[in-house]
C-alpha positions in Angstrom: 0.0 0.0 0.0 1.4 3.4 -1.0 0.5 6.8 0.3 1.3 10.4 -0.5 2.8 12.6 2.2 2.5 16.3 1.8 1.5 19.6 3.4 -2.0 19.6 4.8 -2.7 23.2 4.2 -4.3 23.1 0.7 -7.7 21.3 1.1 -8.4 17.8 -0.2 -5.7 18.0 -2.9 -2.2 16.8 -1.8 0.3 19.6 -2.2 4.0 19.9 -1.7 5.9 22.5 0.4 6.1 24.9 -2.6 2.3 25.4 -2.2 2.4 25.9 1.5 5.3 28.1 2.3 5.4 30.6 3.9 1.9 32.0 4.5 0.0 28.7 4.9 2.6 27.0 7.1 1.9 29.5 9.9 -1.7 28.4 9.9 -1.1 24.6 9.1 2.4 23.8 10.2 2.1 20.0 9.8 2.4 17.2 7.3 -0.1 14.4 6.7 -0.5 11.4 4.4 -3.2 10.7 1.8 -3.9 6.9 1.7 -5.7 5.6 -1.4 -8.7 3.3 -0.9 -11.0 1.5 -3.3 -13.7 -1.0 -3.6 -14.7 -2.9 -6.8 -17.7 -4.8 -8.0 -18.4 -7.0 -11.1 -20.6 -9.8 -12.3 -18.9 -12.3 -9.9 -19.2 -10.0 -6.8 -21.9 -7.3 -7.7 -21.8 -5.6 -4.3 -18.9 -4.1 -2.3 -19.0 -1.9 0.8 -16.5 0.0 2.9 -16.3 2.5 5.8 -14.7 5.9 5.1 -11.8 6.6 7.4 -9.4 9.4 7.8 -9.5 12.9 9.2 -11.8 14.7 6.8 -14.3 14.2 4.0 -13.2 11.8 1.2 -13.9 12.8 -2.4 -15.2 9.8 -4.4 -14.3 9.0 -7.9 -15.8 6.2 -10.0 -14.6 4.1 -13.0 -16.9 1.8 -14.8 -17.1 -0.3 -18.0 -20.2 -2.2 -19.2 -19.9 -5.9 -20.0 -20.2 -7.0 -23.6 -23.4 -8.9 -24.2 -24.3 -8.7 -20.5 -27.6 -7.7 -18.9 -28.7 -4.1 -19.0 -25.9 -2.2 -17.2 -26.3 -0.2 -14.0 -24.1 1.3 -11.3 -25.4 2.5 -7.9 -23.4 4.2 -5.2 -25.0 4.7 -1.8 -23.4 6.8 1.0 -24.9 6.4 4.5 -23.9 8.5 7.6 -25.7 9.7 10.7 -27.3 12.6 8.8 -28.9 10.3 6.2 -28.4 8.4 2.9 -27.5 9.7 -0.5 -27.5 7.8 -3.8 -26.0 8.1 -7.2 -27.3 5.9 -10.0 -26.6 5.4 -13.7 -28.5 3.0 -16.0 -27.5 4.3 -19.4 -23.8 3.4 -19.8 -22.1 4.2 -23.1 -19.5 1.9 -24.6 -16.0 2.2 -23.4 -14.3 3.1 -20.2 -16.1 5.8 -18.2 -15.0 8.0 -15.2 -16.8 10.2 -12.8 -14.3 12.3 -10.8 -15.1 13.8 -7.3 -18.8 13.3 -7.9 -19.6 13.1 -4.2 -18.0 13.3 -0.8 -18.3 11.2 2.3 -17.4 12.0 5.9 -15.2 9.8 8.1 -17.4 7.0 9.5 -19.8 7.0 6.5 -20.5 3.7 4.7 -20.1 3.6 1.0 -21.8 0.8 -1.0 -21.2 0.0 -4.7 -23.8 -2.2 -6.5 -23.4 -3.1 -10.2 -25.2 -5.2 -12.9 -23.9 -5.8 -16.4 -20.7 -4.0 -15.7 -17.5 -3.7 -13.7 -16.9 -0.6 -11.4 -14.3 0.7 -9.0 -15.0 3.4 -6.4 -11.9 5.2 -5.4 -10.9 7.9 -2.8 -8.1 9.2 -0.7 -8.3 9.2 3.1 -6.3 12.0 4.8 -4.4 10.8 7.9 -2.1 12.7 10.2 
Protein backbone atom coordinates (compact mmCIF):
# COMPACT_ATOMS: atom_id res chain seq x y z
CA UNK A 1 0.00 0.00 0.00
CA UNK A 2 1.40 3.36 -0.98
CA UNK A 3 0.53 6.79 0.34
CA UNK A 4 1.25 10.38 -0.53
CA UNK A 5 2.77 12.57 2.17
CA UNK A 6 2.50 16.32 1.83
CA UNK A 7 1.54 19.59 3.40
CA UNK A 8 -1.99 19.57 4.83
CA UNK A 9 -2.72 23.22 4.15
CA UNK A 10 -4.33 23.06 0.75
CA UNK A 11 -7.70 21.34 1.09
CA UNK A 12 -8.38 17.84 -0.24
CA UNK A 13 -5.70 17.97 -2.94
CA UNK A 14 -2.25 16.79 -1.82
CA UNK A 15 0.27 19.58 -2.18
CA UNK A 16 3.98 19.87 -1.66
CA UNK A 17 5.92 22.45 0.35
CA UNK A 18 6.05 24.93 -2.55
CA UNK A 19 2.29 25.45 -2.24
CA UNK A 20 2.37 25.89 1.51
CA UNK A 21 5.30 28.09 2.28
CA UNK A 22 5.41 30.64 3.87
CA UNK A 23 1.89 32.01 4.50
CA UNK A 24 0.00 28.74 4.91
CA UNK A 25 2.62 27.03 7.07
CA UNK A 26 1.91 29.50 9.87
CA UNK A 27 -1.72 28.36 9.90
CA UNK A 28 -1.15 24.65 9.09
CA UNK A 29 2.38 23.79 10.22
CA UNK A 30 2.12 20.01 9.81
CA UNK A 31 2.36 17.19 7.32
CA UNK A 32 -0.08 14.39 6.68
CA UNK A 33 -0.54 11.42 4.41
CA UNK A 34 -3.18 10.67 1.81
CA UNK A 35 -3.91 6.94 1.66
CA UNK A 36 -5.68 5.58 -1.43
CA UNK A 37 -8.68 3.34 -0.90
CA UNK A 38 -10.98 1.53 -3.31
CA UNK A 39 -13.73 -1.03 -3.60
CA UNK A 40 -14.74 -2.85 -6.77
CA UNK A 41 -17.72 -4.81 -8.00
CA UNK A 42 -18.35 -6.97 -11.08
CA UNK A 43 -20.58 -9.82 -12.30
CA UNK A 44 -18.94 -12.27 -9.87
CA UNK A 45 -19.19 -9.96 -6.84
CA UNK A 46 -21.85 -7.35 -7.68
CA UNK A 47 -21.80 -5.60 -4.28
CA UNK A 48 -18.95 -4.06 -2.31
CA UNK A 49 -18.98 -1.93 0.83
CA UNK A 50 -16.47 0.02 2.94
CA UNK A 51 -16.32 2.51 5.80
CA UNK A 52 -14.68 5.86 5.09
CA UNK A 53 -11.80 6.63 7.44
CA UNK A 54 -9.35 9.45 7.78
CA UNK A 55 -9.48 12.93 9.24
CA UNK A 56 -11.84 14.70 6.83
CA UNK A 57 -14.25 14.17 3.96
CA UNK A 58 -13.18 11.84 1.19
CA UNK A 59 -13.95 12.84 -2.40
CA UNK A 60 -15.24 9.85 -4.36
CA UNK A 61 -14.34 8.96 -7.94
CA UNK A 62 -15.84 6.16 -9.99
CA UNK A 63 -14.57 4.15 -12.96
CA UNK A 64 -16.88 1.77 -14.82
CA UNK A 65 -17.14 -0.31 -17.99
CA UNK A 66 -20.19 -2.21 -19.20
CA UNK A 67 -19.90 -5.91 -19.96
CA UNK A 68 -20.16 -6.96 -23.60
CA UNK A 69 -23.35 -8.91 -24.19
CA UNK A 70 -24.35 -8.75 -20.53
CA UNK A 71 -27.62 -7.75 -18.91
CA UNK A 72 -28.68 -4.07 -18.96
CA UNK A 73 -25.87 -2.22 -17.16
CA UNK A 74 -26.29 -0.16 -13.99
CA UNK A 75 -24.11 1.32 -11.27
CA UNK A 76 -25.38 2.51 -7.90
CA UNK A 77 -23.35 4.20 -5.17
CA UNK A 78 -24.97 4.69 -1.75
CA UNK A 79 -23.43 6.84 0.99
CA UNK A 80 -24.85 6.44 4.49
CA UNK A 81 -23.90 8.46 7.56
CA UNK A 82 -25.73 9.65 10.72
CA UNK A 83 -27.30 12.57 8.79
CA UNK A 84 -28.93 10.30 6.19
CA UNK A 85 -28.41 8.43 2.94
CA UNK A 86 -27.51 9.70 -0.51
CA UNK A 87 -27.49 7.77 -3.78
CA UNK A 88 -25.96 8.14 -7.23
CA UNK A 89 -27.28 5.90 -10.02
CA UNK A 90 -26.63 5.41 -13.71
CA UNK A 91 -28.50 2.99 -15.98
CA UNK A 92 -27.51 4.31 -19.40
CA UNK A 93 -23.85 3.44 -19.76
CA UNK A 94 -22.12 4.18 -23.09
CA UNK A 95 -19.54 1.87 -24.61
CA UNK A 96 -15.97 2.23 -23.43
CA UNK A 97 -14.29 3.08 -20.16
CA UNK A 98 -16.12 5.79 -18.17
CA UNK A 99 -15.03 7.97 -15.23
CA UNK A 100 -16.81 10.25 -12.80
CA UNK A 101 -14.30 12.28 -10.76
CA UNK A 102 -15.06 13.84 -7.34
CA UNK A 103 -18.80 13.32 -7.90
CA UNK A 104 -19.61 13.06 -4.18
CA UNK A 105 -17.98 13.34 -0.78
CA UNK A 106 -18.30 11.17 2.31
CA UNK A 107 -17.44 12.01 5.90
CA UNK A 108 -15.24 9.78 8.08
CA UNK A 109 -17.43 7.03 9.52
CA UNK A 110 -19.79 6.99 6.54
CA UNK A 111 -20.47 3.72 4.74
CA UNK A 112 -20.14 3.58 0.96
CA UNK A 113 -21.78 0.79 -0.99
CA UNK A 114 -21.25 -0.04 -4.66
CA UNK A 115 -23.76 -2.21 -6.55
CA UNK A 116 -23.42 -3.12 -10.24
CA UNK A 117 -25.24 -5.15 -12.89
CA UNK A 118 -23.91 -5.85 -16.37
CA UNK A 119 -20.66 -3.96 -15.75
CA UNK A 120 -17.49 -3.65 -13.68
CA UNK A 121 -16.86 -0.63 -11.45
CA UNK A 122 -14.28 0.71 -9.02
CA UNK A 123 -15.04 3.38 -6.42
CA UNK A 124 -11.85 5.22 -5.35
CA UNK A 125 -10.93 7.88 -2.80
CA UNK A 126 -8.09 9.21 -0.66
CA UNK A 127 -8.26 9.20 3.14
CA UNK A 128 -6.33 12.00 4.81
CA UNK A 129 -4.44 10.85 7.90
CA UNK A 130 -2.07 12.71 10.22
